[in-house]
Structures are given as structure tokens and as C-alpha cells.
C-alpha positions as CSV (number, residue, x, y, z in Angstrom):
1,X,-4.3,-2.2,-18.5
2,X,-1.7,0.1,-20.0
3,X,-2.4,3.4,-21.5
4,X,0.1,4.5,-24.2
5,X,1.1,8.2,-24.4
6,X,3.7,8.7,-27.1
7,X,6.6,6.4,-26.2
8,X,5.7,6.3,-22.5
9,X,3.2,3.9,-21.0
10,X,1.3,4.3,-17.8
11,X,-0.4,1.5,-16.1
12,X,-4.0,2.4,-15.2
13,X,-4.8,3.0,-11.6
14,X,-8.3,3.1,-10.2
15,X,-9.4,6.7,-9.7
16,X,-10.5,5.8,-6.2
17,X,-7.0,4.6,-5.3
18,X,-5.5,7.8,-6.7
19,X,-8.1,9.9,-4.7
20,X,-7.1,8.1,-1.5
21,X,-3.5,8.6,-2.3
22,X,-4.0,12.4,-2.8
23,X,-6.2,12.6,0.3
24,X,-3.5,10.9,2.4
25,X,-0.8,13.2,1.0
26,X,-3.0,16.2,1.8
27,X,-3.8,15.1,5.4
28,X,-0.1,14.4,6.1
29,X,0.9,17.8,4.8
30,X,-1.7,19.5,6.9
31,X,-0.4,17.6,9.9
32,X,3.2,18.7,9.0
33,X,2.2,22.3,8.8
34,X,0.3,22.1,12.1
35,X,3.3,20.5,13.8
36,X,5.7,23.1,12.2
37,X,3.7,26.0,13.5
38,X,2.7,24.6,16.9
39,X,5.9,22.8,17.9
40,X,8.6,23.4,15.3
41,X,8.9,27.1,15.9
42,X,9.7,26.7,19.5
43,X,11.7,23.6,19.5
44,X,14.8,23.4,17.1
45,X,15.1,19.6,17.5
46,X,11.5,19.1,16.4
47,X,12.0,21.5,13.6
48,X,15.0,19.5,12.4
49,X,13.0,16.3,12.5
50,X,10.2,17.9,10.6
51,X,12.5,19.4,8.0
52,X,14.2,16.1,7.3
53,X,10.9,14.2,7.4
54,X,9.2,16.3,4.7
55,X,11.3,15.2,1.7
56,X,11.6,11.7,3.2
57,X,7.9,11.4,3.3
58,X,7.7,12.7,-0.2
59,X,10.1,9.9,-1.3
60,X,8.0,7.3,0.4
61,X,4.7,8.5,-0.9
62,X,6.0,8.7,-4.5
63,X,7.4,5.2,-4.2
64,X,4.0,3.9,-3.1
65,X,2.3,5.8,-5.8
66,X,4.7,4.6,-8.5
67,X,4.4,1.0,-7.3
68,X,0.6,1.2,-7.5
69,X,0.9,2.6,-11.0
70,X,3.0,0.0,-12.6
71,X,6.3,0.4,-10.8
72,X,9.2,2.8,-10.9
73,X,10.3,1.7,-14.3
74,X,6.9,2.6,-15.8
75,X,6.9,5.9,-14.0
76,X,10.3,7.6,-14.6
77,X,9.2,11.0,-13.2
78,X,8.1,9.4,-9.9
79,X,11.3,7.3,-9.8
80,X,13.3,10.5,-10.2
81,X,11.2,12.1,-7.5
82,X,11.9,9.2,-5.1
83,X,15.7,9.6,-5.6
84,X,15.6,13.4,-5.5
85,X,13.5,13.4,-2.3
86,X,15.8,10.9,-0.6
87,X,18.9,12.8,-1.5
88,X,17.1,16.0,-0.3
89,X,16.3,14.5,3.1
90,X,19.9,13.5,3.6
91,X,21.1,16.9,2.3
92,X,18.7,18.7,4.7
93,X,20.1,16.7,7.6
94,X,23.6,17.7,6.6
95,X,22.6,21.3,5.9
96,X,21.1,21.7,9.4
97,X,24.7,21.8,10.7
98,X,25.4,24.9,8.5
99,X,22.2,26.7,9.4
100,X,18.8,27.5,8.1
101,X,20.0,29.4,5.1
102,X,21.6,26.2,3.8
103,X,18.5,24.2,4.7
104,X,16.3,26.7,2.7
105,X,18.7,26.4,-0.3
106,X,18.4,22.5,-0.2
107,X,14.7,22.8,0.1
108,X,14.7,25.1,-2.9
109,X,16.6,22.8,-5.1
110,X,14.4,19.9,-4.0
111,X,11.1,21.8,-4.4
112,X,12.1,22.8,-7.9
113,X,13.1,19.3,-9.0
114,X,10.2,17.5,-7.2
115,X,7.9,20.1,-8.7
116,X,9.1,19.3,-12.2
117,X,8.6,15.6,-11.6
118,X,5.1,16.2,-10.2
119,X,4.3,18.4,-13.2
120,X,5.3,15.6,-15.6
121,X,3.4,13.0,-13.6
122,X,0.2,15.2,-13.7
123,X,0.5,15.6,-17.4
124,X,1.0,11.9,-17.9
125,X,-2.2,11.1,-15.9
126,X,-4.4,13.8,-17.4
127,X,-6.0,11.6,-20.1
128,X,-6.8,8.7,-17.8
129,X,-8.0,10.5,-14.7
130,X,-8.7,14.1,-15.5
131,X,-8.7,16.3,-12.4
132,X,-4.9,16.7,-12.8
133,X,-5.0,20.4,-13.3
134,X,-4.3,20.9,-9.5
135,X,-1.3,18.6,-9.6
136,X,0.0,20.3,-12.7
137,X,-0.5,23.7,-11.1
138,X,1.1,22.4,-7.9
139,X,4.1,21.1,-9.7
140,X,4.6,24.4,-11.5
141,X,4.2,26.4,-8.3
142,X,6.6,24.0,-6.5
143,X,9.2,24.7,-9.1
144,X,8.7,28.4,-8.8
145,X,8.8,28.2,-5.0
146,X,12.0,26.3,-5.2
147,X,13.6,29.1,-7.2
148,X,12.4,31.6,-4.6
149,X,13.8,29.5,-1.8
150,X,17.2,29.3,-3.4
151,X,17.2,33.0,-4.0
152,X,16.1,33.8,-0.4
153,X,18.7,31.5,1.1
154,X,21.4,33.9,0.1
155,X,19.8,36.7,2.0
156,X,20.8,38.2,5.3
157,X,17.7,37.2,7.1
158,X,17.9,33.8,8.8
159,X,14.9,31.7,7.7
160,X,12.8,29.5,10.0
161,X,10.6,26.5,9.5
162,X,7.8,29.1,9.1
163,X,9.3,30.1,5.8
164,X,8.8,26.6,4.5
165,X,5.4,25.9,6.1
166,X,3.4,27.8,3.5
167,X,5.0,25.7,0.8
168,X,3.7,22.5,2.6
169,X,0.4,24.2,3.1
170,X,-0.1,24.9,-0.6
171,X,0.9,21.3,-1.3
172,X,-1.8,20.1,1.1
173,X,-4.3,22.3,-0.6
174,X,-3.5,21.0,-4.0
175,X,-3.6,17.3,-2.9
176,X,-6.9,17.8,-1.1
177,X,-8.4,19.6,-4.1
178,X,-7.2,16.8,-6.4
179,X,-8.6,14.1,-4.1
180,X,-12.0,15.8,-3.9
181,X,-12.2,16.5,-7.6
182,X,-11.5,12.8,-8.4
183,X,-14.1,11.6,-5.8
184,X,-16.8,13.9,-7.1
185,X,-15.9,13.2,-10.8
186,X,-16.2,9.5,-10.1
187,X,-19.6,10.0,-8.4
188,X,-20.9,12.1,-11.3
189,X,-19.8,9.4,-13.8
190,X,-21.5,6.6,-11.8
191,X,-24.7,8.5,-11.1
């Protein structure tokens, strides 16, 4: 079934599938934050892997979500997010050679662009699923955080993975809230 929204169309996804997707995204982000705090702060090699893996995971997750929602062609914001996140993962790997200020700048550009894509995806899904306010808020906050990261990257203080961990933590929060909201909304409708 396809839902028409202006000139764009969005293939309907079962709310349960979307809730599971959001729940998975939230749990992975919580795990990433835990690893960043527990291991990444003391081990630069682990921090490097974590920093590259975060946008790479975002690309993979958006690809799966888009494919479950009608494919990349039916979901241009997610297609863009896949490309931007893959490029960001590669750019982070390269930026690691220049230092954490460069990494933070790359993360900033990525967070801003991925946030805009998430914002548009949340708006597109609003009519069908509801419960997208957290995703819309998350996209807006990601865009703002990206601008802050880019600005901070030019500072004299050398950032660490702990400067990025709160960003991932907020992402986890929003994904988990969205998952729970969809789950409870579905239960209320079926009760």
C-alpha cells in the first residue's frame, strides 16, 4: 500500500516493524555510548573503531529501513542519509590521521546532514504512524548539534570521544521513546 504525500509517495510499513527498527537503533546507540565511555576513553584504537562505526552503522540502519519502506528510490531522504553516512564513515577514518578536531568537524557535518534527512523522514511518516515527534525533534537537534560540533572543532581544546558520546546518547533516547510510543499507541488502538 502506498500513501501519497504531495508528489512523494511512501510505502506503508507496519507500525510494529518501525517500532522494532527504532528499538534496535536505540539499543545499538546505548551500547555504543557504553563502549565509548568504558573502553573508548582509555584505548585510542577502540575509540577510532567506534568513531568510524557510528556513521557506518547509521548508513546500514537507514538502508535496511528504506528497503523495508519501499526501497531507496521511494525514500530519498533515507537514500541521502545512507550516502552521507557512508561518506562520513570514510571521512572519519581519514580525519583520524589529522586528529580529533578534524574528526569532530566531520562528525558535525555528518550530524547536520543526517539530522536534516531524519527530520524529513519523520515528517513524511507522521500521517501514517504518528509518534514521529521524537524523530522530528531528534533530527532538528542533530542538525543543531552538528553546527555546534563544527564550531567546536576549531577551538583550542582537543576533543575526545566523550564529546561525541552525548550526541549518541540523545539519539538512543529519541529512538527508544519513538519505539515505545509506537508500541503503546498500537496497543491502545487494538485494545
